[in-house]
VOMI-316456 format. One line per 4 residues: their letters; for each residue x, y, z of C-alpha. Coordinates in steps of 0.05 Angstrom, whole numbers. Last residue first. Layout:
# VOMI-316456
A> X:Y:Z; ... $
END
This chain:
# VOMI-316456
EIRT> 1681:2002:1394; 1689:1936:1350; 1748:1888:1368; 1770:1845:1314 $
FLQR> 1845:1864:1317; 1845:1864:1389; 1801:1803:1395; 1843:1762:1346 $
RSLK> 1909:1777:1384; 1876:1757:1452; 1854:1812:1491; 1877:1824:1569 $
PEEP> 1819:1846:1606; 1835:1916:1639; 1851:1911:1712; 1809:1954:1754 $
KEPP> 1849:2018:1784; 1847:2013:1862; 1825:2081:1892; 1875:2122:1918 $
VFLT> 1884:2121:1999; 1873:2188:2030; 1794:2204:2024; 1780:2129:2025 $
KMIE> 1814:2117:2094; 1777:2178:2126; 1711:2144:2101; 1731:2077:2129 $
TAIE> 1744:2101:2200; 1678:2137:2196; 1640:2074:2179; 1679:2039:2236 $
VATD> 1665:2094:2283; 1591:2095:2267; 1593:2015:2279; 1630:2017:2343 $
QDPF> 1575:2074:2367; 1517:2029:2356; 1460:2007:2312; 1459:2060:2262 $
DAVT> 1396:2069:2234; 1380:2141:2266; 1444:2170:2237; 1410:2221:2205 $
RFLV> 1439:2276:2151; 1497:2227:2139; 1563:2248:2106; 1550:2322:2105 $
ATLH> 1610:2367:2090; 1627:2420:2142; 1681:2476:2145; 1702:2511:2205 $
TGIA> 1697:2586:2233; 1700:2597:2307; 1686:2540:2361; 1639:2576:2411 $
DDHT> 1617:2634:2369; 1599:2588:2309; 1608:2604:2240; 1603:2550:2188 $
VNFD> 1626:2550:2116; 1600:2489:2076; 1646:2438:2043; 1649:2419:1974 $
IEEH> 1692:2356:1966; 1749:2344:1913; 1779:2271:1903; 1844:2232:1912 $
PLVV> 1895:2276:1955; 1836:2326:1976; 1821:2393:1941; 1766:2428:1977 $
RIRK> 1715:2464:1938; 1681:2518:1988; 1603:2529:1989; 1580:2590:2030 $
GQER> 1534:2570:2083; 1561:2634:2127; 1593:2679:2083; 1667:2680:2084 $
ESWE> 1707:2727:2120; 1733:2671:2172; 1758:2628:2115; 1828:2638:2117 $
ESGP> 1831:2654:2197; 1883:2599:2206; 1896:2525:2215; 1822:2515:2192 $
LLVL> 1780:2459:2224; 1751:2409:2167; 1696:2375:2186; 1661:2313:2155 $
NMFW> 1596:2303:2182; 1554:2251:2222; 1487:2268:2245; 1438:2266:2305 $
PTIL> 1475:2224:2359; 1536:2260:2341; 1597:2232:2299; 1647:2286:2275 $
VGLL> 1695:2261:2222; 1767:2284:2203; 1806:2338:2170; 1855:2387:2211 $
HEEL> 1886:2445:2173; 1953:2474:2153; 1968:2424:2097; 1914:2370:2114 $
ERFG> 1929:2346:2176; 1892:2282:2212; 1827:2273:2247; 1808:2201:2241 $
VAQV> 1747:2204:2286; 1718:2254:2334; 1663:2230:2378; 1594:2250:2407 $
ELAP> 1549:2196:2427; 1508:2139:2399; 1460:2087:2418; 1410:2144:2438 $
NLIP> 1396:2160:2358; 1370:2229:2365; 1324:2251:2316; 1261:2251:2366 $
MGQM> 1293:2308:2406; 1283:2294:2477; 1352:2324:2499; 1383:2365:2431 $
REIH> 1395:2435:2466; 1435:2432:2527; 1458:2359:2534; 1475:2354:2463 $
VRRF> 1495:2421:2448; 1545:2415:2505; 1574:2345:2474; 1577:2385:2409 $
HDVL> 1622:2443:2442; 1663:2388:2476; 1681:2354:2407; 1699:2417:2370 $
QTVS> 1738:2438:2430; 1777:2374:2436; 1788:2379:2356; 1820:2444:2368 $
ATM> 1783:2510:2344; 1813:2564:2307; 1795:2637:2329 $
END
C-alpha cells in the first residue's frame, strides 16, 4: 500500500482530532498541512506540518521499503545532499519515510510562518547552494601567501 499526499494529510488530521486534543505539545496556531510535495524519482517528497511537529516525508511510489524494520534508517540521496530517514509503518497510510525537521513547533507564531519555513526547506533541497567567490589575490599575494 502506498499513500497519496491527501491520504497522509487526512490521516494526520484524524490523529489530531482523535488522539492529540488537549495535549500540551500542541500549537493551536497550526493545522495539518502538506507543503511542497514533488516527485523524487518514483516517490513523493515534501514537508508535513502538524500542530506538534514538522517532518520531511517521503511517500514511496512502490513497496520497496515495506519489508524494512520500523525505525530503521535509510539514507536518501537528494539532488544536493543526503538525508537519513526513518522507516515508519502505519496501518492507515502504509510504509513511508520520515526525517524530523522540528521536534516541536511550539514557537511557531502562525500557519503562514510554518508554511514559509517548509517552502524554504523544500527549495534548499533542490537548489544547489551558491559557491562563495574566492577572493582574488594580487600577484604579490599569490607568491607570498603562506598556507
